[in-house]
N, C-alpha and C positions, 0 to 999 in steps of 0.2 A: 565196790567201785561203781560210781555213778556215771552213766553215759548220757550226755545230753544231745538230743537231736535238734536240728534247726526246726523252727516252727513251720517253715515252708521249704519244701525241697525245691531247688532251682529247676525250672521247667525249661526244656530245650526250646530255643527260639523266643524266650521271654523278652530278651533285650530287643529283638527285632520288632515285637509288638509295641514296645515302649517308644522306639524310634519312629514308627509309623504314626503313632498318636501325636507326635510333636508337630506334624504338618497340618495343613488345612484340608478340610473335606471339600468335595465338589459342591455341596450345598452352600457352604460358607463362601466359596469363590463366586458362585452365581449370585448370592445376595449382594456381595460387594460390587460386582459388575452391574447389577440392576440399580443400585444406589448411584453409582457413577453415571450411568446412562440417564437416569432421571435428572441429575444435576446438570449434565450437559444439555439435555433437552430444554431445560428452563433457562440456562445462562447462554447457551450457544446463539440463539437468535439475537439477543441483545448485543453480544460481542460483534456479530456480523453487521448489525445495524450501525454500531459505532465505527466499524471499519469502513462502511460505505460513506458515512458522513465525513469521516476524516479524509477520504480521498477527494471528496468535493472541496473541502477546505484547502487541501494541498493544491488542487488545480487553481483555485481562486488566487492563492498566494503566488503561484508561479506566474499567472497572468499579470498580476501586479508587478512582479519583478521584471517581466518582459517589458512592461510599459515604462518602467524606470530606465531600463537599459536602452530602449528605443529613444527616450528623451536625451540620454547621454550621447547616443549616436547622432541625433539631430544637432546637439550643441557642437559636436566635433566636425561634422560634415556639412551642416547647413541644410540637410534634407533627411527625410525618413527613407528607409529602404523601399525599393519598388516591389510590386507584387512578384516579379520574377526573382528578385534577390531574397525576399522573404526574411524569416528570422535567422536564416543562415548568415546574413550580413552581420549579425551580432557576434558570431564566432570566428568568421573568416573575412578578411578584407575583400570587398567587391572590387572588380577589375578597374572601374572608372572612378574610384575614390582615393584622394591623396592624403587627406588629413584624418585618417582612421586611427584611433588610439585604443583599439580593442585588444583582446576580445572583451566584450561587454557582458558576457555570461560566464558564470563560474565554471571552471573546468575546460573552457575552450570549446564546448559543444552545446548545442541546443537540446535540452532534455525532452523526453517524451512526457505526455500527460500521465497521471497515475494509473491509467488503464492500458498504457503501452501504445497509445496512438500519437500521431504528430499533431502539434498545435497548428491551427490555420491562421494565416496572416494575410490581410488584404488592406490595401489603401482605400479609405472611404473618406473622401474630402468633404462630404456633406455634414459632418458632425465633428465635435471636438472630443477627444483627439482625432486627428485625421487618419487613423488606422484602426483596425479591429483585429483583436486576437481572440481566437475561439477554440474551444474544445467541445466535441460532441458528446462528452460524458461516457458513462460506462458501456453503452451499446455501440459507440463509435459511429452512430448514424445521426443525421440531422433530426431535430425534434426529440420528443421523449419527456418523461416526467420522473420525478424523484432523482435517483443517482444517474439516470439516463438522460436527464435534461441537459440542454446545451448551456455552456458557460462562456461568458464573453465580457470584455472590458467595456463594451459599448452599451449604452442605454437605448433600447428601442422603444 
């Protein structure tokens, strides 16, 4: 009678070793994280630059929309809002206006600029159009350069 023995005897814990081998090592994880951080280091600044320029473009478009809304307000009422009424006159009827057909802005409220600041409105009769709509840019203060530069519908 011939007895055959397995070539390898099962080793206790052998399956546990095989299960641990199926995962990733710390070195492999560190290599992957390093590659991801290098990619983000190269791509991140460009994405942030695009974000900054897109906010400037959005503010310019909103200022143009306000200008169109102010012209509609003028056609309906025969005048532009006063400094005290401001852009709020586009969303809510001023007290002394009878032929108001608003709201002239979408949503019935005046939106903030892309940086979360209010747009400035002032009557300026010395140029055309006789009003100025302005955003102080990303810093929220007068002056500045780049994305912090002031944006306005008036040519100075």
